[in-house]
TIDO-506689 format. One line per field, with one value per residue (C-alpha): residue number from 0; residue in three letters; x, y, z. Coordinates in Angstrom, 2 decimals, decimal comma, m for minus. Each point is the difference from the previous one (the first is absolute). Layout:
// TIDO-506689
numar	(NUM  ...);
zavex	(ALA  ...);
xx	(X  ...);
yy	(Y  ...);
zz	(Z  ...);
// end
This chain:
// TIDO-506689
numar	(0  1  2  3  4  5  6  7  8  9  10  11  12  13  14  15  16  17  18  19  20  21  22  23  24  25  26  27  28  29  30  31  32  33  34  35  36  37  38  39  40  41  42  43  44  45  46  47  48  49  50  51  52  53  54  55  56  57  58  59  60  61  62  63  64  65  66  67  68  69  70  71  72  73  74  75  76  77  78  79  80  81  82  83  84  85  86  87  88  89  90  91  92  93  94  95  96  97  98  99  100  101  102  103  104  105  106  107  108  109  110  111  112  113  114  115  116  117  118  119  120  121  122  123  124  125  126  127  128  129  130  131  132  133  134  135  136  137  138  139  140  141  142  143  144  145  146  147  148  149  150  151  152  153  154  155  156  157  158  159  160  161  162  163  164  165  166  167  168  169  170  171  172  173  174  175  176  177  178  179  180  181  182  183  184  185  186  187  188  189  190  191  192  193  194  195  196  197  198  199  200  201  202  203  204  205  206  207  208  209  210  211  212  213  214  215  216  217  218  219  220  221  222  223  224  225  226  227  228  229  230  231  232  233  234  235  236  237  238  239  240  241  242  243  244  245  246  247  248  249  250  251  252  253  254  255  256  257  258  259  260  261  262  263  264  265  266  267  268  269  270  271  272  273  274  275  276  277  278  279  280  281  282  283  284  285  286  287  288  289  290  291  292  293  294  295  296  297  298  299  300  301  302  303  304  305  306  307  308  309  310  311  312  313  314  315  316  317  318  319  320  321  322  323  324  325  326  327  328  329  330  331  332  333  334  335  336  337  338  339  340  341  342  343  344  345  346  347  348  349  350  351  352  353  354  355  356  357  358  359  360  361  362  363  364  365  366  367  368  369  370  371  372  373  374  375  376  377  378  379  380  381  382  383  384  385  386  387  388  389  390  391  392  393  394  395  396  397  398  399  400  401  402  403  404  405  406  407  408  409  410  411  412  413  414  415  416  417  418  419  420  421  422  423  424  425);
zavex	(MET  ALA  CYS  GLN  THR  GLU  ASN  THR  LYS  CYS  ARG  HIS  ARG  LYS  GLN  PHE  LEU  TRP  LEU  ILE  LEU  ILE  LEU  THR  PHE  PHE  PHE  GLY  LEU  ARG  ALA  SER  SER  VAL  LEU  PRO  LEU  GLU  PRO  LEU  ASP  GLY  VAL  ARG  SER  LEU  ALA  ASP  GLY  LYS  ARG  PHE  ASP  TYR  VAL  VAL  TRP  THR  LEU  LYS  ALA  LEU  PHE  ASN  LYS  ALA  VAL  SER  ALA  SER  LEU  GLY  VAL  GLU  LYS  PHE  LEU  ASN  ASP  GLU  GLN  GLN  ALA  THR  ILE  VAL  LYS  ALA  TYR  PHE  ASP  GLN  VAL  GLY  VAL  VAL  GLU  GLU  LYS  GLU  ARG  ALA  LEU  GLU  ASP  VAL  LEU  TYR  HIS  SER  SER  PHE  ASP  GLU  SER  GLN  PHE  GLN  LEU  ALA  ASN  GLU  ASP  LEU  ASN  GLU  ALA  ARG  THR  TRP  LEU  LYS  LYS  LEU  ALA  PRO  LEU  ALA  GLU  ALA  ILE  ILE  GLN  ASN  GLN  THR  GLU  HIS  ILE  LEU  LEU  ASP  MET  GLY  PHE  GLY  TYR  GLY  GLY  GLN  ILE  ILE  PRO  PRO  VAL  LEU  TYR  GLU  VAL  THR  ASP  LEU  PRO  LEU  ASN  LEU  ILE  VAL  SER  ALA  ARG  ASP  LYS  ILE  GLY  THR  VAL  LEU  SER  ILE  SER  LEU  LYS  PRO  GLY  ILE  ASP  GLU  ILE  GLU  LYS  ASN  GLU  ILE  GLU  ASN  ASP  ALA  LEU  TYR  HIS  TYR  ASP  TYR  SER  ALA  LEU  ILE  GLU  GLU  VAL  GLY  GLY  VAL  GLY  THR  TYR  PRO  THR  MET  VAL  LEU  ARG  SER  ASN  SER  ILE  ASN  TRP  LEU  PHE  GLU  THR  VAL  ALA  HIS  GLU  TRP  ILE  HIS  ASN  TYR  LEU  THR  LEU  ARG  PRO  LEU  GLY  VAL  ARG  TYR  PHE  THR  ASN  ASN  ALA  MET  ARG  THR  ILE  ASN  GLU  THR  THR  ALA  SER  LEU  ALA  GLY  LYS  GLU  ILE  GLY  ARG  ALA  VAL  ILE  LYS  ILE  PHE  TYR  PRO  GLU  HIS  ILE  VAL  ILE  GLY  THR  CYS  PRO  LYS  ARG  GLU  LEU  TYR  TRP  VAL  ILE  SER  GLU  GLU  GLU  GLN  ASN  SER  LYS  GLY  PHE  ASN  TYR  ARG  ALA  GLU  MET  ARG  GLU  THR  ARG  VAL  THR  VAL  ASP  GLU  LEU  LEU  ALA  GLN  ALA  GLN  ILE  LEU  MET  ALA  GLU  ARG  TYR  MET  GLU  GLN  ARG  ARG  LEU  VAL  PHE  TRP  ASP  GLU  GLY  PHE  ARG  ILE  ARG  LYS  LEU  ASN  GLN  ALA  TYR  PHE  ALA  PHE  TYR  GLY  SER  TYR  ASN  ASP  THR  PRO  GLY  GLY  GLY  ALA  SER  GLY  LYS  ASP  PRO  VAL  GLY  PRO  ALA  VAL  ARG  ALA  LEU  ARG  TYR  SER  LEU  PRO  HIS  LEU  LYS  ALA  PHE  ILE  ASP  THR  ILE  GLN  ASP  VAL  ARG  SER  LEU  ASP  ASP  LEU  MET  LYS  ILE  ALA  PRO);
xx	(m21,56  m2,08  m2,22  m3,37  m2,05  m0,41  3,08  m0,51  0,07  3,00  1,87  m0,82  1,15  3,32  0,44  m0,72  2,46  2,82  m0,73  0,44  3,13  1,63  m0,90  1,39  3,18  0,73  m0,95  2,35  2,83  m0,59  m0,17  3,21  1,98  m0,01  3,49  1,90  0,10  3,55  2,51  2,02  1,40  3,19  m1,82  m2,42  2,93  0,96  m3,16  0,76  m0,50  m1,46  m3,48  m3,03  m2,25  m3,54  m1,62  1,31  m0,90  m3,51  m0,87  1,12  m1,95  m3,15  0,26  0,35  m3,04  m2,04  0,77  m0,90  m3,26  m1,00  0,31  m1,86  0,55  m0,47  m3,66  m0,85  1,50  m1,78  1,56  1,44  1,62  1,42  1,49  1,54  1,74  1,32  1,35  1,63  1,64  1,48  1,17  1,73  1,69  1,41  1,20  1,73  1,73  1,15  1,40  1,76  1,70  0,99  1,57  1,94  1,25  1,42  1,33  1,89  1,09  3,76  m0,12  m2,05  m1,52  m1,10  m2,48  m1,65  m0,22  m1,72  m2,48  m0,78  m0,42  m2,41  m2,04  m0,17  m1,05  m2,74  m1,29  0,07  m1,85  m2,85  m0,09  m0,19  m3,05  m1,72  0,75  m2,48  m2,99  1,05  0,48  m3,43  m1,60  1,86  m1,08  m3,64  0,07  1,50  m2,65  m2,70  1,19  0,38  m3,60  m1,13  1,91  m1,81  2,69  m2,08  m1,75  m2,96  1,33  3,47  3,31  1,71  2,74  m0,33  2,47  2,81  3,44  2,80  2,73  3,30  3,62  m0,38  2,24  2,42  m0,54  2,84  m0,92  1,94  m0,08  1,89  2,59  m1,00  m3,72  m1,82  m2,43  m0,28  1,21  0,25  m1,25  0,98  m1,13  2,87  0,03  m0,15  3,10  2,55  2,46  1,24  3,31  m1,71  m2,52  2,85  1,78  m3,08  m0,70  3,63  0,18  m3,10  1,63  3,58  m0,52  m3,33  m0,35  m3,32  m1,04  m1,23  m1,39  m1,04  m2,71  m2,47  m3,74  m2,98  m2,31  m0,28  m3,20  0,14  m3,06  m0,13  1,88  3,27  0,23  2,99  m0,23  m0,73  m1,22  m1,81  m3,72  m0,54  2,77  m1,09  m3,64  1,13  2,41  m2,52  m2,46  2,71  0,93  m3,66  m0,58  2,78  m1,79  m3,29  1,55  1,78  m3,11  m0,55  1,72  2,04  1,44  0,60  2,20  2,04  3,25  m0,64  2,10  1,01  m3,04  m2,37  2,02  m0,31  m3,74  m0,49  2,14  m1,42  m3,54  0,74  1,68  m2,92  m2,55  2,03  0,22  m3,70  m1,12  2,46  m1,16  m3,64  0,79  1,80  m2,88  m2,56  1,92  2,93  m1,00  2,61  2,68  m1,32  2,72  m1,38  1,84  m1,23  0,29  m1,03  m3,70  m1,29  0,97  0,39  1,40  3,54  2,01  3,33  2,69  3,17  1,28  0,81  1,70  2,67  0,52  2,28  m2,69  1,51  m2,97  0,64  m2,66  0,89  3,72  m0,49  m2,18  2,70  2,56  m2,11  m0,71  3,70  0,96  m2,59  1,39  3,58  m0,95  m1,94  3,29  1,83  1,98  m0,16  3,15  m0,82  m3,49  1,44  2,51  m2,80  m2,21  2,79  0,56  m3,71  m0,10  2,59  m2,11  m3,07  2,07  1,35  m3,57  m1,08  m1,52  2,17  m0,03  2,47  0,28  m1,47  0,10  m2,19  m1,45  m0,96  m2,08  m1,45  m1,28  m1,16  m1,17  m2,78  m1,75  m1,28  m3,05  1,06  m0,02  3,50  1,60  2,83  1,94  m2,44  1,16  m2,12  m1,55  m3,57  m1,48  m0,49  m1,68  m2,35  m1,01  m0,51  m2,05  m2,24  m0,55  m0,78  m2,58  m2,05  m2,35  1,29  2,73  m2,06  m0,82  3,71  1,00  m2,83  1,26  3,75  m0,13  m0,65  3,04  2,29  2,58  1,21  m2,04  m3,14  0,75  0,59  m3,29  m2,07  2,04  m1,56);
yy	(m13,33  m3,17  m0,79  m1,09  0,22  m2,39  m1,25  2,32  3,16  m1,25  m0,73  3,42  1,72  m1,80  0,83  3,65  0,06  m1,50  2,35  2,97  m1,59  m0,48  3,50  1,50  m2,03  1,14  3,60  m0,11  m1,19  2,95  2,49  m1,27  0,35  3,80  1,31  2,20  3,73  0,14  m2,35  m1,92  m2,72  m0,28  m0,58  m2,38  m2,08  m0,64  m2,10  m2,19  m3,65  0,92  1,21  m1,67  m1,82  1,11  m1,90  m3,40  0,73  1,23  m2,98  m2,37  1,94  0,05  m3,77  m0,46  2,20  m1,85  m3,32  1,43  1,50  m3,33  m1,74  2,70  m1,68  3,30  0,15  m2,92  1,54  2,32  3,24  m1,61  m2,83  2,42  2,18  m3,09  m0,94  3,53  0,14  m3,40  1,35  3,00  m2,26  m2,21  3,00  0,71  m3,58  0,19  3,26  m1,55  m3,03  2,31  1,83  m3,32  m1,14  3,26  m0,39  m3,41  1,05  3,04  m1,28  m0,09  m3,75  m1,18  m3,47  m1,89  m2,25  2,97  1,76  m2,98  m0,26  3,73  m0,13  m2,94  1,84  3,08  m1,99  m1,73  3,35  1,48  m3,00  0,45  3,76  m0,67  m2,23  2,62  3,02  m0,48  m0,48  2,82  2,37  m0,92  0,76  3,30  1,01  m0,79  1,83  3,08  m0,12  m0,25  3,27  1,68  m0,90  1,47  3,17  0,32  m1,10  m2,77  m0,17  m2,38  m1,74  m0,45  1,67  1,07  m0,91  m2,88  0,03  m2,35  m0,13  m2,45  m0,05  m0,25  1,08  3,55  1,67  2,60  3,59  1,98  3,65  2,70  3,73  2,98  1,26  3,67  m0,55  m2,77  m1,92  m3,40  0,12  m3,77  m3,07  m3,55  m3,26  m2,40  m3,69  m0,78  m1,38  2,66  0,22  3,15  0,07  m0,06  2,62  2,34  m0,65  0,95  3,08  1,14  m0,55  2,17  2,72  m0,02  m1,00  1,69  2,71  m1,24  m0,83  m3,61  m2,33  m3,64  m0,62  m2,68  0,65  m1,43  m0,42  0,50  0,92  m2,74  m2,18  m2,11  2,37  m1,02  0,14  m0,66  m2,81  1,33  m1,34  3,30  m0,38  3,77  0,74  m2,70  1,11  3,61  m0,93  m2,18  2,90  2,54  m1,96  m0,60  3,75  0,32  m2,62  1,86  3,33  m1,51  0,53  3,55  3,34  0,09  m3,50  0,44  3,02  m1,75  0,36  3,53  1,73  m0,25  1,91  m2,48  m2,91  1,47  0,63  m3,62  m1,49  2,23  m0,82  m3,74  0,23  1,84  m2,35  m3,13  0,86  0,80  m3,16  m2,19  1,38  m0,67  m3,65  m0,47  1,61  m2,43  m3,27  0,26  2,52  m1,32  1,41  3,58  2,65  3,50  3,15  3,55  2,78  3,67  0,89  m3,54  m3,46  m2,18  m3,02  0,11  m3,20  0,75  m1,79  1,16  1,62  3,63  0,73  m2,06  m0,46  3,07  2,29  0,28  0,63  m1,53  1,90  3,41  m0,54  m1,30  2,99  2,36  m1,88  0,21  3,71  0,76  m2,06  1,79  3,36  m1,00  m1,32  3,19  1,84  m2,42  m1,38  m3,62  m1,34  1,69  m1,51  m3,47  0,29  1,19  m2,97  m2,45  1,70  m0,25  m3,63  m0,81  1,80  m2,05  m3,18  0,70  0,61  m3,44  0,99  m2,01  1,93  m1,51  3,05  3,48  1,96  1,84  m3,28  m0,99  3,14  m0,36  m3,46  0,39  3,56  m1,15  m1,76  3,13  m1,28  0,73  3,50  1,31  m0,36  m2,41  m0,72  2,25  3,14  3,01  m1,66  1,42  m3,03  m2,26  2,66  0,87  m3,64  m0,49  3,20  m1,20  m3,32  1,68  2,24  m2,89  m2,26  m3,40  m1,70  m0,64  3,72  0,78  m2,48  1,15  3,56  m0,50  m2,61  2,77  2,06  0,49  2,40  1,64  3,07  m2,16  m1,26  3,46  1,25  m2,65  m0,26  1,96);
zz	(m2,53  0,05  m2,97  1,34  m3,22  m2,89  m1,88  m2,97  2,11  1,91  m3,22  m1,45  3,17  m0,08  m3,69  0,74  2,89  m2,06  m2,90  2,33  1,44  m3,40  m1,19  3,20  m0,37  m3,53  0,77  2,97  m2,20  m2,34  2,84  1,58  m3,23  0,01  m0,72  2,48  m0,51  m1,35  m1,65  2,58  m2,19  1,99  3,26  m1,70  m1,19  3,63  0,29  m3,03  0,88  3,38  m0,94  1,50  m2,52  0,80  m2,86  1,15  3,62  m0,86  m2,19  2,74  2,66  m2,17  m0,41  3,76  0,64  m2,62  1,70  3,41  m1,34  m1,58  3,37  1,93  3,37  1,86  m1,12  2,26  3,14  2,41  1,26  3,12  m1,95  m2,53  2,74  1,62  m3,25  m0,55  3,55  m0,50  m3,14  1,83  2,84  m2,56  m1,60  3,46  0,29  m3,40  0,95  3,28  m1,86  m2,48  2,86  1,58  m3,27  m0,29  3,59  m0,86  m3,39  1,22  3,40  0,58  0,70  m2,98  0,49  m3,12  1,83  1,73  m3,34  m1,63  2,86  m0,06  m3,78  0,23  2,65  m2,23  m3,08  1,99  1,28  m3,51  m1,43  2,48  m0,69  m3,75  0,59  2,14  m2,21  m2,91  2,30  2,34  m2,96  m1,41  3,37  0,37  m3,52  0,80  3,32  m1,65  m2,74  2,68  1,54  m3,39  m0,82  3,32  m0,86  m3,33  m2,46  m1,57  m3,39  m0,03  3,07  m1,55  0,80  m3,24  m0,28  2,47  2,87  m1,00  1,60  0,51  2,63  m1,82  m0,06  m1,24  m2,57  1,28  m1,08  m1,58  0,55  m1,84  0,73  m1,32  2,46  m0,15  0,63  1,82  m2,19  m1,68  m3,61  m0,41  1,84  m1,00  1,57  0,61  0,81  3,74  1,67  m1,00  2,90  1,73  m1,89  m3,38  1,11  0,93  m3,29  m2,05  2,14  m0,15  m3,78  m0,44  2,12  m1,22  m3,65  m0,81  2,68  1,40  3,53  0,23  2,64  m0,13  2,56  0,98  m0,37  1,88  m2,98  m3,75  m1,87  m2,63  m0,50  2,10  2,29  1,59  3,79  2,21  2,52  3,48  3,34  0,71  m0,68  0,13  m2,48  m2,43  m0,24  m0,36  m2,80  m1,85  0,07  m0,97  m3,12  m0,90  0,03  m2,58  m2,14  0,44  m1,04  m3,02  m2,14  1,28  m0,77  3,22  m0,47  m3,74  0,80  2,71  m1,99  m1,29  2,66  3,65  1,25  m1,67  1,39  3,50  m0,38  m1,07  2,76  2,73  m1,11  0,00  3,40  1,58  m1,53  0,74  3,67  0,24  m1,82  1,86  3,34  m0,95  m0,86  3,32  1,90  m1,46  m0,30  2,44  2,70  2,43  m2,33  m0,10  0,23  0,38  m0,95  m0,33  m2,52  m0,04  m0,37  m0,18  1,18  m3,07  1,84  m1,33  0,21  1,67  m2,01  1,72  3,16  m0,77  3,31  1,70  3,72  0,15  m1,42  m3,49  m2,30  m3,42  m1,93  1,43  m0,53  m3,54  m0,85  1,25  m2,09  m3,17  0,47  0,47  m3,05  m2,15  1,13  m0,80  m3,44  m0,73  0,64  m2,38  2,94  m1,23  1,63  3,28  m0,09  m0,64  2,83  2,28  m0,94  0,84  3,35  0,74  m1,10  2,65  2,61  m0,95  0,05  3,49  1,18  m1,25  m3,35  m2,39  m3,25  m2,45  m2,24  0,37  m3,25  m2,50  m1,29  3,56  0,39  m3,51  0,91  3,59  m0,48  m2,32  2,92  1,68  1,87  3,58  1,52  0,74  m3,39  0,76  m3,19  m1,90  1,80  m0,98  m3,05  m0,21  m1,81  3,01  2,18  m2,90  m0,51  3,73  0,26  m2,81  1,77  3,32  m1,72  m1,41  1,95  m1,13  m2,01  m3,15  m0,25  0,30  m2,73  m2,27  0,34  m0,30  m2,78  m2,57  1,01  m3,01  1,44  3,20  m0,95  m0,14  3,52  1,41  m1,46  1,84  3,23  2,92);
// end
């Protein structure tokens, strides 16, 4: 936000902003160090030497943001110029992805040609260099545009968004999710360095299963609620704004009862993630509506249209409905596990995985850890990987009952347990 007052006020505002930033950062580190609910030392040992270093990444990201804030180029651009730069950034992401595919085509072609490889590699490096130059300015603009909408929605304090919206596109850590085999639920989650290949993923997952009797899955994520937040590179403008807002909501809730209790149990994790998903979609859609109306994607939901951003096709050309089929799968698995039929449930999940794969939904591994991870994002009616979990419907019902997003966040931020949620949900 541009400083248009005397130098002293401007300096004090910047000092205040960075004080909040640093406090949020250290509080976030404390919150993310909560221990799992039970000792899983054997499974933890599988991650030795592979853990992601959040402290190093965060310090580097804070430095990058400080440099970008000191330049403040975006303050001298009008809305149209800012939108042009952001669109150029997304176009360049598309160019980079195209060059990456071209390089892979040359690299893995049966008749490998060294000269073609060198040319394709040079083209890719040139495209990446230009993207790297565009990224800091585009991110600063996207942060400001998101803050503008948050202020309009009532999230500001004295004209400031606290914490300020800060994110950085980066290679995200992988998430090792661990669940018990007899009951679906996350008992351990470890962030691993990016770049682990499929063979090593399978080795870690199989070791957790056969050596320690836990279901495990290593999966990519789209964002991480550090500060600044981590966001995966994408050429989808709708998805990016939604994800930036989703992760900011996690930052916002970090200092409130709901966010503090994120790691308490699986219900609290689901309440947090469903809240962030609902809010992220609503905020992201509002940014698109104001600054990039040509990119509006409208979806509907029961009782009220909240302008959902559609992030994936749920039905293929043959009429196979992913969400409905996944819900049926989760419900059946829960029933089998309730009957202590663990092996039968695991054989059933593998059979269903092959069905999804044949229908074009390429799920690498479908197990208890898969449902523990994806089931916590229960923001869309129909259940999907959440099955009959009542948490998502309760959070959605609360949102539908309130007139605007700020009222919803103000209400749910004080939830300390599933019982609290059920008492206030319509």
